[in-house]
N, C-alpha and C positions, 0 to 999 in steps of 0.2 A: 829350154829344151828347145833349141834351134834342129832344124829339118837337117841341115848339113853335120850336126856333131850330136847327133841325139843319144847315139849308145855310147858315145864319149863318158855322158854325162852319169849313165850306168853302171855301178857294178855290173861283173861277168856275171851271166846265168851258169849255175852249175849242177850237170844234169845230172849228176853223183849223189846230188841233195836228196835230203828225207823230205824235206818242203819242196810243194810243185813249184814249176816253173812259172805259172802265172802268180803265183805268193811270190816266189823270189821280184820278180818285175812289179807288183803290187811293191812291196817294201821299198826295191829300189827307187822305185819316183816317189813314194810317198818323202822319203828319207831325201830325195833331193829336191823337194819344195820344203819342207821344213827344215833344212839347211840352206834353202836361200840359192842353192847350184842351178834351180828353176827358178825365176821370178814370173809373179801375179801378172796377166795376161799372156805368155810365153806359147806361140801356140804347138804342141805338140804335132811330131809326125803321125801319117793317116797308119794305121793298124797295120794294112797290108805292108808297107815300108817302114815300119818297125820289126813286124815281124821277119819280112828278109833279112835286115842288118840284123837280128837278134839270132836267128836263125830257128825258127819256132814256128810253131801254125799261128794262123790269125786269132784263131780261139784261144788260144793264150793271150795273148796282146787285150784282146776284146773282153775277155775274163776282167783281167787286170784294171782296166782301164773303165770299166763298168763299178765295178765295187769302188776305184778312188772319185767317180763320178756320185754315186750313191753318198758316200760320205763327206762327198763337198770338198775334197784338194784338185781335183778337174770340173772344169764343164763344159761340158758335150753340145755342141751346137750343130743344128742339123744340116748338112750342106754346107759347113763353113769348115767344120773339121771341134780340134778336143785343144782346149785351153787349160792353163794353169787357172785354177779360179781365183781371184780377186780377193777372197778373204780369206783367211785358209780357217778350219774348222776350232784346230787348237786356240787359236788367240779368241775367239768367240767364248771358249769357257775363261779365262782370264775377265774379269772385271776391274776397271778400273778402278783404286781408290780416291774417294771425292770427300776430301780434306771435309769435316763439317767445321760450323760458324759458330755453334755453340756447341756446346764442353755437354756429355749425355750425364742425363741425370744420375746419378747413383742411389742405388736400392739399397738402403739398410734393412729393412724389415722384408728378411728374404722368408719370414712363417707364411701358414696358410690363409689363405682369403677366407672372410666369413663361414663361405658356400662351401671352400673345403675341407675346413674345422670340423660344416656339422655332417659332408658325405662320411669323413673320416671316425666323425664316432657314430655312426650308423650302423646297426648290426646283422649281419645279413644274413638270411636263415637260406637251405633252402628249400624250396612248394614243392610239396609231393601231390601231383593231380591226382585226382580220386575219382573225376568223370572220364576216365580212357575210355575212348568207344576203339574197337576192332574192327579190322578193311578201311580206315580212313585213309584214301590215297593220299602218298606223299610224307605220311607217320611209320616211325618206327613203333614196335609194342612195346608201348613204357614197363613190361614186366623184364623186359629185359638190360633195362636203362640201372648200371649202378648207382642205385639215392644214396646208400650207406656212404659209401668212395667218395659220390662229388660232398656230400654231407662235410665228410673227413674236409676235404682240397679246399670246399669256398671255406 
């Protein structure tokens, strides 16, 4: 977004829309970055300048810019302005596929391991505590626990 044509890159803000103006501006700038209409490293106009161009308050522009900076689409440099980030967050979500030099081993034995077989065959029983003491800090009254239901579920 070059300073002289900053508003021309963005879709117009619709005041009658249910979406707040700062959200519309956020969506417009984000879309311009993702679609390549705003290139990495491009300087955006100052919030006051853009607010005047769009006919909105500076807070509206600041809210949109702050969210875009927080999400990584823009880069704010104190005293130097706001720029389109060099790398887009959406690009970081894609991991390039690197071809493997050797074929992965095909597992044919999809059964349980020895430990898994032992665990699967172990019978689980609900243990009822008989030495429950009343008034223990952080402990509920054991008489209220549904041990029968718990045993059936387990």
